[in-house]
N, C-alpha and C positions, 0 to 999 in steps of 0.2 A: 504493500500500500504506500510505501514511502520511496522517495527517490534515493538512489545510491550516491549521487553526486554530493559533494560537500557544499557546493554553491546553493543559495536559496532557490527553490523552485517556485513556479507560479502558485502552487498550492500553499507554500509557506507564506507568500505575500498576502494571500487572501485570508489566511487564518489569523483571527484576532486573539484567540486563546487556544493554546495547544500544549498538552503535557503528555509524556509517554511514561509508562511503567509496564513492562512486559509488552503485551499486545494491545493495551488500551490507549486510545487516542481521543482527545477532547477538542471539539471545535465549536465556536459560536456560530449559530445560524441567524440569518437576517429575516427569516420567516416568522410571521405571527402564528402561534400554535395554540389550539384550544382542545381540551378533552372534556367530553360530556358523559354524564351518568344520570339516568332517570330524568332526562330533560334539563339537567342543571349543569352549568359550567363549573367543573371542578378545578380547572386550571386554565389560565389565559395569560400567555406571555409573548413578548416581542423579543426575548433574548433566550430562546431555547438552546440547549447544548446538544450537539450530536456526539454521541459516545460510541466508539467502536469497541464493544466488549468482545466481539469476535471479528474475524477479517472479512466476513461476507456482507454485512450491512450494519448500519448504526441503530442505536436506540435513542429516544429522546430523554434527556434529563432536564427538569424544569426548576427554575429558581423558587425556593420556598416562599419568597415574598409574592410570587404570582400564583400561588396555590391556595385554595380555600382550606387552610389547615384545620378550621373548625369542623370540617367533614371527615377528618382523619381520626381514627380510634386506635390507640396503641395496641399492638398484637404481642402475644408471648413469643412469637417466632423470631429467631435471629439466624443469620447465616454468615459464613466467612468466605471471602474471596482473597486469594493470595495477592492479587493486584489492586483490589479496591478496598479491602479491609472488612470490618464487621458491619453488616447491614441490620438495621432495626426496621421491623415491618409494621405496617398499619393496615387496618381495615378501612374501607371507604364507605361511609353511610350517608345516604340521601333519603330523607323520610324513612319509609319502612324498608327501603332497599339497602342491603348491606353486602359488600363484596369483600370476602376475607383475604387478607394478605395481598391486597391489590397495589400497595405502594411501599417503597422502602427508601432508606436514607443511610448514608455513610458519614456520620458526623465527625469521625476521626480518621477518615481515609488517608492513606499515604499520598493519594492524589489530591492535592489541595483544591484543585478546580472542582472536585465533586462534593466538597463538604457542605455547601449551602444549597445543594440540589436534591430534588426528589425524583425518583424513578417510578413510573407507573407501569404495571403490566398492561401491554397494549390491548390484549383481548378482554381485560377486565372492564374497560371502558366501553360505553355503547357507541361512541363515535369520536373520531379525531379529525381535526381540520387544520390544514395549512392555508393561511389566509382564509378565503371563503370557499375553498374546495375540500370536500371530504377525501381523506386518504385511507388506504386499506393495507392491512397485513403488517407493515412496518414503515418507518420513515423512508422516504426516497433518498437514496445515496447520491449526493451531489457529484460524485465521481463515476457514476454509472450512466452510460449513454446507450440509448436504443435507436438504431437506424433501421428503417424498413424500406427496402428497395425492390422495385419490379425487376425481373430478370428474364433472359431467354435461355438460360442454361438448361441442358437436358438432364433431368433428374429421374433416377429410378430407385425404387425402394423394394428390397427383398427381405424375406424371412425364411430361412431354411430352403432357399432356392425358389420360393414362390413369390411372384411379383405382386406387391400390394398397391403400387402406385407408379405411374410414369407420366411425366409432363415436360413440356418445353416452355412453360410459362409460370415458373415458381415465383414466389415472393420471398426474398431473403431477409432475415432478421438478424442484425448484428447487435449483440448485447455484451457490454464489457464483462470480460471474465468467463464467457461461455462460448461454446462452439457456434459457428454459423448455423442457424435453424432455417430449414427449407419448408415454407408453408405452401401447400399445394391445393389447387381447385378441387372441390369434391368430385366433379365430373371426371377427374383424372385419377381418382382413388377407387380401389376395389372395395367399396363399402360393404358389398355382399360377403366379403371375407373378414369383416371386422364386426365385433359385438360391442354395442354401447354398454357402458357400465354405470355404476353409481358414483364412481370416484370423481371428485372435483378438487381443484387447487386454486389458490388466489395469488395474484402477482400485483404489487403496487404500481407497476408500469403498464400492465396489459389488461388486468381484470380477472374475471372468473373463467376458468377452463373446465371443459368436460372431456372425458376420456373414452377411448375404444381399446379393446383387446384383440389380438390375433391369436390363432392357435399356438400355444407354447410361449406367447409373449404378452403377458397381462399389462394393461394400461400402457401400451406402446405408442399410442397416438393420441393427440388432443386437438381441441379447437376452442377458440374464443367466439361464441355466438354473438355476444354484444360487448366487445372490448371497450376499454376506456378511450376517450376521444383522441388522445395522441397516438393510439395504436389501431385506428380504424382500418388501416390497410390490410390487416390480417383477419378481419371479420369473416367468420364462416369458413376459413381455410383450414386445412388439416396438416398437422406437423407430426413427424415421427422422431423418436429419440434416436439421434445419431449413434448413441452409445449402445443401442439394443437391436439395431437393424443393419443390414448390408446396404450401404448407400453408394450409388454410382453416379458421379457427376461428370458430365461431358466425357463419358466413356472410361473414367478412372474410378476404380473402386477405392473408397475412402477408408482410412484406418479408423477404427472405433475410438473416440476420445475417452480419456479417463476423467470423470467428473463425479460429483456426489450422486448423479442420476444413473451411473453405470450399473 
């Protein structure tokens, strides 16, 4: 996530607050962020912190001064993090609605930047907003980019020698840190060989996906029927996991990438 060069990077220049300890990084965001529970604003801040507790995506930590702390009820739960210190937990109660261990605080964290911040479990809140747009799953990483481009590449998808799809009009999705994804028109996919399932997943950049399985390959393909506005180009198209199928692009059989989805 960080540049190897000793010279300041563009990221360093944009970062108004950053500390490192282990793999944790803290940055100030310029977005207004609000968290709602039971129709009530639990937190409303114009200085949220993006905290990378893991390398894949950040979490929001919010200044205590911008949290309605009268809605927090101390919990008996504590937890220790080698990088962040000892966490003190709180239930969040709005009227008759109480969410257990929904927030926590590191008052004596080795990371000074965390000591006056509260962290909320994302799914414990009913809704999160960046400015006036609702966001889902987790905060958007400012260093993740999604580009969606129409293409004329010849793409073939096989599983155990059986062709599941073939097209010369794919849509290519380039997302930071992931392999190129090939989204294919349904008319070029052997939907008769795929079984729709109940599996779904959510992405903060694309929306809600639904899955298909092939014989011997469960949940191998997915589609976004109604993607988020910035990803409308892939609406209704079908994509297969490069990691689980034989993908042939312009006559070249692709190596299967190693990712968390392998």
